[in-house]
C-alpha positions in Angstrom: 113.8 104.1 81.8 111.1 106.6 80.9 108.3 104.1 81.7 109.8 103.6 85.2 110.1 107.4 85.7 106.5 107.9 84.8 105.4 105.2 87.2 106.6 107.5 90.0 103.6 109.8 89.5 100.9 107.3 90.4 100.1 107.2 94.1 101.6 108.1 97.5 102.2 104.4 98.4 103.8 103.7 95.1 106.1 106.8 95.4 107.8 105.2 98.4 108.7 102.1 96.3 109.7 104.4 93.4 112.2 106.2 95.7 113.8 103.0 96.7 114.3 102.0 93.0 115.5 105.5 92.2 118.2 105.4 94.9 119.3 102.0 93.5 119.5 103.4 89.9 120.6 106.9 90.8 123.8 106.4 88.9 121.7 105.8 85.7 119.9 109.1 86.1 121.0 112.6 85.3 121.2 115.0 88.3 118.5 117.1 86.8 116.1 114.2 86.5 116.8 113.2 90.1 116.0 116.7 91.3 112.8 116.8 89.3 111.7 113.5 90.8 112.5 114.8 94.4 110.5 117.9 93.7 107.6 115.9 92.3 107.5 113.8 95.4 107.5 116.9 97.7 104.8 118.6 95.7 102.7 115.4 96.0 102.8 115.9 99.8 102.8 119.7 100.2 99.6 121.3 101.4 98.4 120.5 104.9 101.3 122.1 106.8 101.4 125.3 104.7 97.6 125.6 104.8 97.3 125.1 108.6 100.1 127.6 109.3 98.7 130.2 107.0 95.2 129.9 108.3 96.6 130.7 111.8 96.8 134.3 110.5 93.0 134.6 110.2 90.9 137.7 111.1 91.5 137.1 114.8 95.3 136.8 114.2 95.5 139.9 112.1 93.5 141.9 114.6 95.8 140.6 117.4 99.1 141.4 115.7 97.7 144.8 114.5 96.7 145.7 118.1 100.0 144.5 119.5 102.0 146.6 117.0 99.7 149.7 117.4 99.7 149.6 121.2 103.1 148.4 122.1 105.3 149.2 119.0 108.1 146.7 118.4 108.1 145.6 122.0 106.5 142.2 121.4 108.5 141.1 118.3 110.7 138.8 120.4 107.8 136.5 121.0 107.7 135.4 117.4 111.0 133.5 117.8 109.8 131.0 120.5 106.4 130.9 118.8 107.8 129.6 115.5 109.8 126.9 117.4 106.7 125.8 119.4 104.5 125.9 116.4 106.7 123.7 114.3 107.2 121.1 117.0 103.5 120.8 117.9 102.4 120.8 114.2 105.0 118.2 113.3 103.8 116.0 116.1 100.3 116.2 114.7 101.4 115.5 111.2 103.5 112.5 112.3 100.6 111.1 114.4 98.3 111.2 111.4 100.8 109.9 108.8 102.0 107.0 111.0 98.7 105.9 112.4 96.4 106.9 109.4 94.0 108.3 112.0 92.9 111.8 113.1 93.4 113.1 116.6 89.8 112.7 117.5 90.0 109.0 116.5 93.0 108.4 118.6 91.6 110.2 121.7 88.4 108.1 121.5 90.4 104.8 121.1 92.9 105.6 123.8 91.0 107.5 126.4 87.4 106.4 125.9 84.2 107.9 124.6 83.3 109.9 127.6 86.6 111.8 127.8 86.6 112.3 124.0 83.1 113.8 124.0 84.1 116.2 126.7 87.2 117.2 124.7 85.1 117.6 121.6 82.6 119.9 123.3 85.4 122.2 124.4 87.1 122.0 121.0 83.8 122.8 119.3 83.2 125.9 121.5 86.7 127.3 120.9 86.6 126.5 117.1 83.1 128.0 116.6 84.2 131.2 118.4 87.1 131.4 116.0 84.8 130.9 113.0 82.6 133.6 114.3 85.6 135.9 114.6 86.5 135.2 111.0 83.0 135.9 109.7 83.2 139.1 111.6 86.4 139.8 109.6 84.4 139.4 106.4 81.8 141.8 107.7 84.5 144.3 108.7 85.7 144.4 105.0 82.1 145.1 104.0 82.1 148.0 106.5 85.3 149.4 105.1 83.9 149.6 101.6 80.3 150.5 102.8 78.7 147.4 101.3 75.7 146.0 103.2 76.8 143.3 105.5 73.8 141.0 104.8 74.6 140.9 101.1 78.4 140.7 101.3 78.7 138.2 104.1 75.9 135.9 102.9 77.4 135.6 99.4 80.8 134.6 100.7 79.2 132.2 103.3 77.2 130.4 100.6 80.3 130.3 98.3 82.5 128.8 101.0 80.0 126.0 101.8 79.4 125.2 98.2 83.1 124.9 97.4 83.7 122.6 100.4 80.6 120.6 99.5 81.1 120.1 95.8 84.9 120.5 95.4 87.3 117.6 95.2 90.1 117.4 97.7 92.7 118.6 95.1 90.4 121.5 94.0 89.8 122.7 97.6 93.5 122.3 98.5 94.5 124.4 95.5 92.2 127.2 96.5 93.7 127.1 100.0 97.2 127.2 98.7 96.4 130.1 96.4 94.9 131.9 99.4 98.1 131.3 101.3 100.1 133.0 98.6 97.9 136.1 98.7 99.1 136.9 102.2 102.0 138.6 100.4 99.7 141.7 100.7 100.9 142.2 104.2 104.6 141.9 103.3 104.1 144.7 100.7 102.4 146.8 103.3 105.4 146.3 105.7 107.8 147.8 103.2 105.5 150.7 102.4 105.4 151.5 106.1 109.2 152.0 106.2 109.8 150.7 109.7 112.7 151.5 112.0 115.2 148.8 111.5 117.1 149.6 114.8 113.8 149.4 116.7 113.0 146.1 115.0 116.3 144.5 116.1 115.9 145.8 119.6 112.3 144.5 119.9 113.3 141.1 118.5 116.6 140.5 120.4 116.0 142.2 123.8 112.8 140.8 125.4 110.9 142.5 128.2 107.6 141.7 129.8 105.7 144.7 131.3 103.4 143.3 133.9 100.1 145.1 133.1 96.8 143.6 132.2 96.6 144.8 128.6 100.1 143.6 127.7 99.7 140.1 129.2 96.2 139.7 127.6 97.6 140.7 124.2 100.6 138.4 124.6 98.3 135.5 125.5 96.2 136.3 122.4 99.3 136.4 120.3 100.2 132.8 121.4 96.6 131.7 121.1 96.2 133.0 117.6 99.3 131.2 116.3 99.2 127.9 118.2 95.6 126.8 117.9 93.4 123.9 119.1 91.8 123.7 115.7 95.2 123.6 114.0 96.3 120.5 115.9 93.2 118.6 114.8 93.1 120.0 111.2 96.8 119.3 110.3 96.6 115.7 111.5 93.2 115.0 109.8 94.2 116.7 106.6 97.4 114.6 106.2 95.2 111.5 106.8 92.6 112.7 104.2 95.4 113.3 101.8 96.6 109.7 102.4 100.3 110.7 102.8 102.5 107.6 103.3 105.0 107.1 106.1 107.8 107.1 103.6 107.0 110.7 102.8 107.6 111.9 106.4 110.6 114.0 105.5 108.5 115.9 102.9 105.7 116.3 105.3 108.1 117.8 107.9 109.3 120.3 105.3 105.7 121.2 104.5 105.0 121.8 108.2 108.2 123.9 108.5 107.3 126.1 105.5 103.8 126.6 107.0 105.3 127.6 110.4 107.8 129.9 108.9 105.2 131.6 106.6 102.7 132.3 109.3 105.3 134.0 111.5 106.9 135.8 108.6 103.6 137.3 107.6 102.8 138.1 111.2 106.1 139.9 111.5 105.1 142.3 108.7 101.6 142.9 110.1 103.3 143.7 113.3 105.8 146.2 111.9 103.2 147.8 109.6 101.2 148.8 112.7 104.2 149.7 114.8 105.8 151.9 112.2 102.6 153.9 111.6 99.9 153.6 114.2 102.1 153.3 117.2 104.4 156.2 116.1 101.3 158.4 115.6 99.7 157.3 118.9 96.7 155.8 117.1 94.9 153.1 119.1 92.8 150.5 117.4 90.6 147.6 118.4 90.1 145.6 115.2 91.9 144.9 111.9 89.4 147.0 110.1 90.4 150.0 112.3 94.0 149.3 111.2 93.0 149.3 107.5 91.1 152.6 107.8 93.9 154.2 109.8 96.6 153.2 107.4 94.8 155.0 104.5 95.6 158.6 105.6 99.1 157.6 106.8 100.4 155.6 103.8 97.9 156.2 101.1 94.9 154.3 99.6 97.1 151.4 98.3 98.1 150.5 101.9 94.4 150.6 103.0 93.3 148.4 100.1 96.1 145.9 100.6 95.3 145.5 104.3 91.6 145.2 103.6 92.0 142.7 100.8 94.4 140.7 103.0 91.8 140.7 105.8 89.2 139.4 103.5 91.4 136.7 102.1 92.5 135.7 105.7 88.9 135.6 106.9 87.7 133.4 104.0 90.6 131.0 104.5 90.0 130.9 108.3 86.2 130.2 108.0 86.9 127.4 105.5 89.8 125.7 107.3 88.5 126.0 110.8 85.0 124.8 109.9 86.6 121.9 108.0 88.8 121.1 111.0 85.8 121.2 113.4 84.0 118.8 111.2 87.0 116.5 111.1 87.3 116.5 114.9 83.6 115.9 115.7 83.0 113.2 113.1 86.2 111.4 114.2 84.7 111.1 117.7 81.4 110.0 116.2 83.0 107.5 114.0 81.3 108.7 110.8 82.6 109.5 107.3 84.8 112.6 107.0 86.5 113.0 103.6 86.5 116.1 101.4 86.0 113.8 98.4 82.9 112.3 99.9 79.4 113.4 98.8 76.8 114.8 101.1 74.9 111.5 101.0 78.0 109.6 102.1 79.0 112.1 104.8 76.0 114.1 106.0 77.3 114.8 109.5 80.6 116.1 108.1 79.0 118.6 105.8 76.2 119.5 108.3 78.8 120.5 110.9 80.6 122.6 108.3 77.3 124.3 107.4 76.4 124.9 111.0 79.7 126.7 111.7 79.4 128.9 108.6 75.7 129.8 108.6 75.1 130.1 112.4 78.1 132.4 112.6 76.8 134.4 109.7 73.4 134.8 111.4 75.0 135.9 114.7 77.0 138.6 112.9 73.8 140.2 111.8 72.4 140.5 115.3 72.7 144.1 116.7 74.9 144.7 119.8 77.0 141.6 119.3 80.3 142.3 121.2 82.6 141.4 118.3 85.5 143.6 119.3 86.3 141.8 122.6 85.5 138.5 120.9 88.3 138.8 118.4 90.9 138.9 121.2 89.1 136.8 123.8 88.6 133.9 121.4 92.4 133.6 121.0 92.9 133.8 124.8 90.3 131.1 125.3 92.1 128.9 122.9 95.2 129.2 125.0 93.5 127.8 128.1 92.6 124.6 126.3 95.8 124.0 124.4 97.9 122.6 127.3 95.4 119.7 127.8 95.5 118.9 124.0 99.3 118.9 124.0 99.4 116.5 127.0 97.1 114.1 125.2 99.2 114.3 122.1 102.4 113.6 124.1 100.8 110.5 125.6 99.9 109.3 122.1 103.1 110.1 120.3 105.3 108.5 122.9 103.3 105.2 122.8 105.7 102.8 121.1 102.9 100.3 120.3 101.1 103.1 118.4 104.1 104.9 116.8 106.8 102.2 116.6 110.1 103.9 115.8 108.4 107.2 115.1 108.0 108.2 118.8 109.2 111.5 120.0 112.9 112.1 120.7 114.2 113.8 123.9 114.5 117.2 122.1 110.9 117.2 120.9 109.6 116.1 124.3 111.6 118.8 126.0 110.3 121.5 123.7 106.8 120.1 124.0 106.8 120.2 127.8 108.3 123.7 127.7 105.4 124.7 125.5 102.9 123.2 127.9 104.5 125.0 130.8 104.6 128.3 129.0 100.9 128.1 128.0 99.9 127.1 131.5 101.9 129.9 133.2 100.7 132.7 130.8 97.1 131.5 131.2 97.3 131.7 135.0 99.0 135.0 134.8 96.3 136.4 132.4 93.5 135.2 134.8 95.3 136.9 137.8 95.8 140.2 136.0 92.2 140.1 134.7 90.5 139.5 138.1 92.9 141.0 140.6 95.0 143.7 139.1 93.2 146.7 137.7 95.9 149.3 137.2 99.6 150.0 137.4 102.5 148.2 135.6 106.0 147.1 136.2 108.7 145.8 133.9 109.9 142.2 134.2 113.1 141.9 132.1 113.7 138.4 130.8 117.3 138.9 130.0 
């Protein structure tokens, strides 16, 4: 009996067969042993969903939610409810595509739509992803500014450190670092309680939506969606499940992993939001970056709140640079058809690691250039992401509804319905943002949703 139980800890493919045996012999096992085996199976799969979700709250995300809370109070909280639904559905589709086919999204696009179309998509994806990496490197630089440390020393040390870890670390080592970083986002939850937010205002902002039709509100709302549902996230979550070699029999565990990641990112965003709303908005303090929020919280809530926010920003920026650079390398090398595994050496996967290095070090160099417009970039990069996402989702829907490709794992009607609603919402809010940016310069009206 014990030899059979120990055999369940070998590989992902063997785990599926072990579960079949375990169900047959469940009557011979104690309940506690059964639970431990179920937990062991889940822990063998956990990682890609949680990491992808958490990394959505990178420097750009923290800046966006801080600005939204500081400028509009609790008014935008209702948006987190549809965001978590859309995030889970789209991330689960990516995970399922990767696990069932054993291929990344870039691979599938190239095979299904041809090299020319896939190259065009990859160029657009690279531009969006690189802009997000640049925003995260700017987040690291912002922490240096908060503590008055020279940027060139602070940012360079972390840039070299990130690249070295991704280059030399094994898959499990890198994943454990990412998961540890995900846990450290608890800093923002602590800050939320320190801020002592208005519970009545939170409920009102969460349950009674309204959409003021002015340029700043719509642009910020677009950035909120773009910072949570991301182009890089769709490529990364699929490729990371493939790199982890998760088997189809572990689809349920993978779905739970994706759900936990979707829940965690929105849960943390909620506390970032209410921290800014309960302090900066109440005091009429306007900010433009996450660093502004950290500095402003110090006098209002004490040095502990300032340090928690700053350390959280550093952690989020480091995770964002690492994950988005890795996701970009996955996407590009999938289209090129070259090696792309974290366990591979530089000699075996030179293109993979060169793309990671390019994203990290070119972004670092650009941060040191004077007069770089980083403040608009943090918000604009998220909005730009929103313009490309509908096209990526349409491509994913074509792939995941292909019975020859997915077999019995194609989308059901509910998933298809939510996916098309997501595409429609993204397209509508993008067009609305463009209209308000170029044609409406002042004035606002309120468009109640309910």
